Every structure is written in structure tokens, then in C-alpha cells.
C-alpha positions as a printed Julia matrix, in Angstrom:
126×3 Matrix{Float64}:
 -14.56    7.09  -25.61
 -16.65   10.0   -24.45
 -14.74   13.33  -24.49
 -15.9    14.22  -20.97
 -14.45   10.97  -19.62
 -11.11   11.72  -21.29
 -11.06   15.25  -19.86
 -11.91   14.03  -16.36
  -9.2    11.35  -16.39
  -6.58   13.8   -17.7
  -7.37   16.12  -14.74
  -6.65   13.35  -12.21
  -3.43   13.27  -10.22
  -0.72   10.79  -11.19
  -1.7     8.56   -8.26
  -5.38    8.58   -9.27
  -4.43    7.73  -12.88
  -2.2     4.92  -11.58
  -5.08    3.41   -9.59
  -7.39    3.75  -12.61
  -4.72    2.05  -14.78
  -4.45   -0.92  -12.4
  -8.25   -1.4   -12.18
  -8.84   -1.0   -15.91
  -5.94   -3.25  -16.98
  -6.94   -5.99  -14.54
 -10.53   -5.8   -15.75
  -9.92   -5.7   -19.52
  -6.7    -7.75  -19.49
  -4.8    -5.5   -21.87
  -2.2    -2.74  -21.78
  -1.45   -0.18  -24.5
   1.92    1.14  -25.63
   3.2     3.21  -28.56
   5.19    1.45  -31.26
   7.04    2.55  -34.4
  10.44    0.94  -35.15
  10.53    0.11  -31.46
   8.55    0.94  -28.36
   8.25    4.56  -27.24
  10.63    5.44  -24.42
  10.8     8.19  -21.88
  12.95    8.83  -18.79
  12.52    9.74  -15.16
  14.03   12.88  -13.64
  17.38   11.09  -13.19
  17.51   10.07  -16.85
  16.7     6.39  -16.28
  14.85    4.77  -19.18
  11.14    4.03  -18.87
   8.53    2.6   -21.22
   5.13    4.31  -21.09
   1.91    2.3   -20.87
  -1.76    3.26  -20.89
  -4.99    1.5   -19.83
  -6.86    2.34  -23.04
  -6.03    2.98  -26.67
  -7.58    6.45  -26.66
  -5.03    7.65  -24.1
  -2.02    6.22  -25.9
  -3.33    7.88  -29.09
  -3.45   11.24  -27.29
   0.27   10.94  -26.52
   1.29   10.07  -30.11
   2.57   13.61  -30.63
   5.88   15.44  -30.53
   8.72   12.89  -30.31
   6.12   10.09  -30.6
   4.13   11.56  -33.51
   5.04    8.65  -35.82
   4.11    6.0   -33.24
   0.91    3.94  -33.27
  -0.97    2.46  -30.36
  -0.32   -1.23  -29.89
  -2.08   -3.64  -27.56
  -0.27   -6.03  -25.22
  -2.26   -8.82  -23.61
  -2.06   -8.74  -19.81
  -0.79  -12.28  -19.41
   2.16  -11.57  -21.74
   2.75   -8.19  -20.04
   2.91   -9.88  -16.61
   4.94  -12.95  -17.64
   7.36  -11.48  -20.19
   7.38   -7.68  -20.24
   7.61   -6.78  -16.57
  10.24   -9.43  -15.66
  12.28   -8.48  -18.76
  12.1    -4.77  -17.94
  13.13   -5.49  -14.35
  16.12   -7.54  -15.58
  17.13   -4.79  -18.01
  16.76   -2.0   -15.46
  14.0    -0.24  -17.42
  11.26    1.52  -15.46
   7.52    1.68  -16.16
   5.81    5.03  -16.89
   2.15    4.57  -15.99
  -0.51    6.59  -17.82
   1.45    9.61  -19.02
  -0.55   12.45  -20.52
   0.5    15.02  -23.11
   1.49   17.29  -20.18
   2.7    14.77  -17.57
   5.27   11.93  -17.54
   2.95    9.72  -15.49
   3.9     7.68  -12.45
   7.35    6.12  -12.99
   7.96    2.99  -10.93
   9.86   -0.27  -10.89
   8.28   -3.1   -12.93
   8.05   -5.31   -9.83
   5.95   -2.64   -8.08
   3.49   -2.58  -10.98
   3.42   -6.37  -11.07
   2.54   -6.52   -7.35
  -0.26   -3.95   -7.77
  -1.7    -5.8   -10.76
  -1.52   -9.19   -9.02
  -3.35   -7.77   -5.99
  -6.07   -6.31   -8.21
  -6.41   -9.47  -10.31
  -6.93  -11.54   -7.14
 -10.04   -9.47   -6.44
 -11.5   -10.56   -9.79
 -11.07  -14.27   -9.06
């Protein structure tokens, strides 16, 4: 990925990165997470667990530092993400952290909110 594109996306607000995430994921049908002995985890300001996800491998790689330095980017196909991951996270009470950066936790939302946004975007591709 071009360095200028990375810099521009990292300057975006959380909401802008969220919208980019939804468009990109719906288009390329993949989501990226960080994995080592388990999936990387973070928390919201109230301490509730959240799993971070990115729209592209380059961005998950950027966040493989600090507590996640031993983690590697791992792809999740969109159909599996929508049918297994998001319902399972909802059932387990785990939130979704969308497009964190090295300096920002990202947008932390309920899995069903992300599912609704993705479904709406996917409908536009059909």
C-alpha cells in the first residue's frame, strides 16, 4: 500500500475510518485481525472486552506493536465473519473495535451494529 494512503487514512476521524472499513470490507469480502495464541483483545473505556478488526492487512500490521508485538495479521473471510464471528461475539458480550490505529482505540460498537452496517453496504453491491 502506498505510504501516502496510509498516512491519509490514519489522519481520519474514527467515524471516517469506520465508514472506510465498511466500504472496503464489503468490497473485498475480508476482514483482518491480529492473532498469536489467540486473537488480540482490547477494551472500551468501561473495561468491556473488544476484538479489533481492520479493513486491510497493512493496517493490522501497523498495530502489531506494544502488547500485540508478537501477533500476526490474519484474514477472516466476510461470510464467516458475518455468520459466525459477529453472532458469537454478540452472544458472548464482546464488542468490536473497528480500525484502531497505533494511537487510537478505533470505534467500539456492538457486533449487531457492525453487522447491520455491513449488510446495508453489501446490498448496494448486489
